[in-house]
Residue, then its C-alpha position, 0 to 999 in steps of 0.5 A: m756827702a763827699e765834701q764832708k769827708k775829712l780826708l777829702r777836706a784835708l786834700a783840699g787844703e783844709k786845716q783840721h784840729v783833729p786830722p783824718i786817719w788811715m794807715m798804710r797796709q791797714a788791711g793786712r796780716y796783723l788782723p786775725e780776720y784778714r788771716a782768716t779771709r786770706a786762708e779762704a782765698g787760698d793765696f795772696l794773688s787769689l785774694c787780690y783777684n777775688s773781688e768779694l774777698a778783696a772788698e771784705v778785707t778792705l772793709q775789715p779795718i773800717r769796721r774794727y777801727g773806723f778809719d777815715a779812709a779805706i784803701l783798695f786791697a790789691d798789689i803794685l805788681l798786678v800792673p806788670q802781670a797785666l802787661g804780660a810778666d809772670l808773677w807769683f809769690v813765694t811764702g815767707e819771701g815775697p813776690r817773684l817776677s819774670t825779668i825784663t833785662t833785654d830788648a827781647d824781654f821787653a818785646k814780650l810785654g803786651p800793649v797798655s790797651d790789654i791790661h784791663e782784661t786782667l785788672n777788671p776784678i780790681y775795678e769790681t772790688l772798687k764798685i763793691l766798696k763804693r756801695e758798702l763803705p760808710a758814707e763818711t769814709a773816703l775810698i783810695g785807689f793806688a798804684g806803684a810808681p813807675w820806678t818802683v815797679a820797674t825795680y821789681m820787673i828788672a830784678g824779678r824780686g825785691t832787692p835791698d839796693q835796687g841794684p839790678a835796676h840801677a845797673l840796667k839804667a847805666e848799661n841800657r838807658t834806652l831799654f830802661e826808659a822804654l820800660l818806665t814809659r810803658i809802666t807810666e802809660a799803664t799806670i795812668d790807664y789803671l788809675s783812671k779806671q779805678i777812679e771811674a769805678g769809684a776811687e775818690v783819691v789815688k795814691i802813687f807809691d814810690s817805695w824805692a824813690g830814695s835810691l834815686k839821687g840828683e838828676d835821676f830823682q828828677k827824671y825817674a821819680l818826680e817826672p813820671c809822677r808829674q805825668i801821671t798826675a797831669a793825665l789823671k787830672q785832665r781826665h778827671p778834673g778835681i781828683p786828688v792825688i797823693g804822692f809818696p816818694r819814700e825816703a826822698g829826704e831833700g827831694y820832698i821839698g818842692f815835690a808837690k809843686a813840681t808834680g801837681v800832687d795834692c798831698v805828699a806822704v812822708d816817711n819817718s826818716v824826717t821829723p814832723e817839724w822839718v816836714a812842717e817847715h819844708v813840705q807842708v808850706d806847699g799844702c797837705v802832708q801825710g804821715n809819719l809815725a814809725s811803724r814800730h810803734m804799732v808793735t811796741g805801743g805804750q807811752e812812747l806811741i802816745d807821746e810820738t803820736r801827740h808830737i806829730v799831730k802838734a807839729l803838723r797842726g799848722g796846715p792840712h795833715i792826714f795822720n798815717l804811718g811812715h811806712g806800712i804796718t808790719p805783720d807783728a803789730n798789735p791791733d790794740n796799739v792801732q786803737l791806741m794810736i787812733d784814740t790818741v789822735r782823736e782826743g784832740 
């Protein structure tokens, strides 16, 4: 059945008249059933680590919409927590972590070999999903890219410009690179365990790649993605990898060849015509409807969805948003998007 799954066919380079569809953050706060399950769990981290409930929220958008893929419900900051960082979430404000800004802070982190005790519930979620997903639905695992994860570990929170991480990179390059190496090694092991548990595809989210410029982009966005992809493909021959260096701009060009990923996900700061010309020439692309259309809906959503499908019809394409769906989205607009893509 695996070779019949539309998502896997696209990742293998097949051009399809109707592209497979899934949506970043498709299990999330815009859905009433998600909000009910999260309330049952008690808080966000409890939901991530409760395998049964995490599987349930992963399955909810599949039941409602019939997406071509389900993506594991977890969070990119579980890896720093598994390495020994303190992690908590502040309601309405997002994640907080203990910071890594000195050699002494770094020395407190645990070895990569110890992460799985914390992360075992995530692997159990994948095993449940492998059993319960419809036969035609692909299962995606994921992790944050080392640079993006490092920005949170260094600042202790999300920042608008990733300033603290850039500052550490300038002031203590040795410490900065040691942290990226530790995260890279942990990410390889984490994603490998996800694949062993049932993930058929993995995605590397580099949400803050766009703030790296020039040589820094090559060294700290592209190179870690290449290392992770190569290691996973050595351990699990044939496993497809999706890379998402968000807001990379010109950095999207050649990213697939340089890293070995099977698909490049693109944000909506680039046009689908530009993507077709510069990125899709190297293989599968994923994207890139602006998330705001899930809020506003209407004819503009229909027109832009058709525009993207048409522009990227010349090669392998996975239809998705350019970033995650937002909590204020209307679930009806998601259905409208899907119907528009599938009308062919």
